[in-house]
N, C-alpha and C positions, 0 to 999 in steps of 0.2 A: 840600518846597513848603509854602506857607502854606495853612492849612485853608481849603477853598473856601467855607465858610459861617461863618467867624469864630467857631467854637465849639471848646472843648476837649473832645475825646471822653471824657476821664476824668471830666468833670462830668455826662455824659449817660447815660441808660440804654443798655445794650448795643444797638447798632443792628442787631439781628437778631431772628428769631423763635425763638431757642433757648429762651426762657422758656416757650413753648407746649409744646415737646417735653419740657421738664423738669417741667412741671406734670402729673403722672400722673393726677390726679383729674379732669381735664377730660374731659367726655363730649360736649359740644356746642360746635362752633366754627363761627361764622357768618362768612362773607366777603362784604362788601358795599361798595357805593359807586355813583357815577354810572355810567351806561351807557358802555361802550367804554373803560374804564380798565384792563382786564386782570383782572377778578374771577375768571373761569374759569381762566385760567392760574395765578393765585395759589392758587386752591383746589386745583388738580391738583398743583401743586408742593408745597403744604403736606401734601396727602395722601400723596405719595410719601415725604416725610421722616418723617411719622408712622408709615408702614408699617415703618420701621426700628426703631421703639421700641415699637409696640403689636402685640398679637396679631392683631386684626382691625380694619380701618379701612374706613369707608363714606363715599363722597362722593355727596351728593344735590344735584341741580340743581332748584331751585324756580322758576327763570326760565322763563317760557313759551317764550322763544327759546333752546332748549337748545343748548349748545355742547360738552358733555363728549365726545360722540362724535367731534366734529372735533378736539378737543384730544388725545385718546388714539388717534385714527385707528382706531377700531373701533366697531362698532355697540353702543350702550348703550340698554337699554329701560326699561320701567317696573318691572321686577324687578331686584334686585341682580345686576350682571353682573361676573364676575371680570375684572380688568384683566390683559391679557397681559404676562408678564414679572414678575408678582407672585403670591405664594401667599396673601397676606393683605390685598389691596386690592381693593375692589369699588366700583362706581358705579351710580347709577340716576337716571332722569329722570322727574319726575312731571308730570301734566297735570290741572289743577284741573277742567276741563270734563269730562274722561272720568271722573274720580273722582265728580263730582256725578251723572253719568248712571248710574254703577254703583250709587250710593246710592239713586237713584230707583227703579232696577229691584228692589233688595232690598226697598224699601218696598212696591212693587207686589206682590211675592211674599208679603210679610207680611200684606197686606190682602186677598189673594185676587184682585187685579186682574191677571189673567194676560195678556189680549190688549191690543193697542194701544188699542182703543176703551175697554176697562175702565179704562185708565190715564189717560184724558184729564183727569179731575179732579185727580189727583196732579200731572200735568204742569202744569196751570194754576196750581195752588197753588205749586209749586216755582218756576215762572217768575215769578210775582208776587213771591214772597219774594226771589229773587235780584235782580230789578229794583228792588225797593223798598229793599234794604239792600246797597249796594255792599260787596263783600268777603266776603259770607256764603258764597259758593261756595268762595273760597280758604280761609276758616276751616274749613269742613267737610272740604275736601280735605286741609288740613294736619293736621286731627285724625285722619283716616284714615291719613295717612303716619306720624304719631307713634305711633299704635297699632301699626302694622305694624313700625316700627323698634324699638319697645320690646320687641316679642316676639322680636327677633333678638338675637344675642349679640355685637354689635359693641362694641369697647372705646370707640371714639370715632367721632362722625359729623361730617363737614365739610359745611356747607351752602353751596353756590354759589348765592347769592340773586339775585333780580331787582333791577333798578335801585332806587335809594334809596326812591322813593315807595312801591313795592310792599312793600319790606322794612319800612318804618315801619308800613304797614297790617297786616302780619303781627303786629307787636307789639301792635296794638290789638284783636286778635281777641276777648279776653274782653269788651270793651265792645260789639263788633259782635254777639256772641251774645246779650247782654242785650237789645239792640234787636230782635233776631230774635224772641225770646220775646214781647215786647210787640206786635210787628207781627203775629205769627201769631195772637194772640188777637183783634186788631182785624179780621183777615181771616176769622175763623171764621164769622161770620154771613153775610158776603158770598159765601163759597165753599161754605158748607154745602149750600145748595140745589142748586148746580151739581154738586157731587160726589154728592149724593144722587140726582139725576136720572140721572147716568151709571151709578151703582151699581145703581139699580133697573132701568134699561133693559138693562144688559148682565150683570147678576148679579155685579157686583164687590163690593168691600168696602164697608161702611157708612161714612157720614161720620165717625162716632165712631172707627172703626178707622183711617181715614186720618189724622184729627187726632191720635189717640194715637200712631200710627207716627211722624209727623213730630215731635211733641213729644218722644217717646222718643229719637229720633235726635239732636235738638238738645240734649237733656239730657245724653246720652252725650258728645256733642261738647264741651259746656261743661265737663263734669267732666275730660275729657282735657286740654283747653286750659288750664284753671285749674291742673291738676297740672303740666303742662309749663311754664306761666308761672312757677310757683314755682321750678322747677329752673333756668329761664333767668335768674332774678334772683339765683342763687347763684354768686358768682364762683369758687367752688371747682369748679363743674361746667360753667360756660358762659363763653365770652368771644366778643367780636366784633372781627374784624380789618377795619379800614377800608382801602380801596384807593383811590388817586387817582393823578392825573398832575400834573406841575407847571404847571398852568394855572389861571387865576382861577376859572372856573366849577367846576372839580373841587375846588379847595381850599375854596371857599365851600360846596359841597355836603357836603364832609367835615365842616366845622364844624357844619353843621345836623344831620348824622347823629350826631355825637358828643354834641351837646346833647340830641337826642331820646333817644338810648340812655341818657344820664344820667337823663333824666326817667322812663324806664321802669325804671330800676334795673338796667340790664344792663351788665356789665363790659366796658370797652374800653380797652386800653392798648397797642395795636399799630397802627401805620400803615405801609402799604407804598406807596411812591411809585414808580410804574412809568414806563418810557420816558424815563429820565434820560440826557441826552447827557453822556458822559464824567464820571461821578460823582466820579472821583478828581482831576479838574482843575477850576479855576475860570475864569470868563470873562475875568478880568483877565490871567491867565497866557496863556491862548490868544490873547487880543487882542494881547499883546506879540509873540507869535510871528508872528501874522498881519501886524501892522504892519511887522515887520522882513523879511518874506518876500514880501509881496504883489506887489512890483514885479517879482519874478522869475516870477510865475505868469501863465499865459494868462488871457485875459479871462473865459472860461467858468469856470475854476477859481477866479478871484477872486470871481465872482458866487456860486458855490456856497459858498465859505468865508464870504462876507459874510452870506449867509442863515443859515448854520449858527451864526455868531457872534451874530446877532440872536436866534435861538432859544435859544442857550445863556444869553445875558444874561437873557432873560425867565424861563427855567427857574430860574436861580440866584436871581432875585428871589423867586419863589414858594416855592422850597425854603427860603430864608431865613425867609419868613413862616411856613412850616410848623414850622420849628424854634422860632420865636418863640412860636407858639401851643401847641405840644405837646412841645417838646424836653425840658422838665424832668420830665415825667410819662409820656411815651409812648416806646416803642421805635419809632423812625422808621427804616425800612429803605429805602435807595435802590437801586432795581433798574435796571440799564443798558438803554438802547435797543440792541437787537441788529441785525445786518444780515441776519437771517433770522427766519422765524416759529418760535415755540416750539410745535411739534406733534410728537406721537409720544413714546413712553415715554422713549427715550434723551435727547432734547432736554429734556424736562421734568425728568428726573433731573439733568442737568447744570445747568440754570437754577435748580433748586430749591436747589442748594448755596449760591447767593448769598443765599438767605433766611437761611441758618444761618451762613455764613462770608462776611460782607459785604465789599465792596471797601473797602480801607484808604484813608481820605480824606487820610492824611498820608504816602502813599508818596512 
């Protein structure tokens, strides 16, 4: 048949994610894109393939709306949970709010503010800080996660990220932390009296102790984030896999994401296009079949086929745009729309094969 997207495969980068499996130096792989495009499925499939090539693989969900448990059909918590059917694949789901509460409790212990009343000054300061600087809670939570992960012996970590806006904020954490330091100094005078009154009344830590504890934690967070940021900007260690579907908003969001990743110096050379109708066929060929057979179809069947053809033409248009934008430099992988959900280890394993051994567009 004629190539569905008018490209010669020999002139394009391999339309698969084999390059990720072959790059043994990779330690951090981010999977991101617009909400609802199949990021979690792609992350899980990539993790199952990596498990064939690496000794220990970890999948981490940083999306507040966690889906790893649903994808693998087993309970996954805040600690690395072994995935059933594997000996070297684990997954975990993190919660920024819970991490921040845990951090607050550790500061209360460090300053001697043991009871709920003792901790009121710290709670007020932390609340003001998080309200004044959007993203500081995620930055501190991510710092805790990275500190935890770095102490483990995983060969590679796959991040199933939140939708694009949250992911881009993750990349700006170093800037957020600089703002946090400035804001904290501005708040010192305002909250010093409040914390001092609470400390004197309940025998808790002094304002200086509270201030030092928070500054110390922020400094520790900044050091970890800066170190991690350096690793993320090294293409030998880190890459970002963009996930989309063949629709205008998703392609537009992918272009914005690719531009932002370039601005932050983060490598990205793989795009996964999910939910593609018949990737091996083009709309023109299917249209010819429909035109020659529609008179023999029942009314309902004609309507169904007509809607499918309209969707296929729209998808082909945006897939063509995707190749126009990225075809020369990116590995663009077309993943088919299935007639069932991809849930459970076996279905994930089967579907993951298409990431590595893509559908032949010239069959």
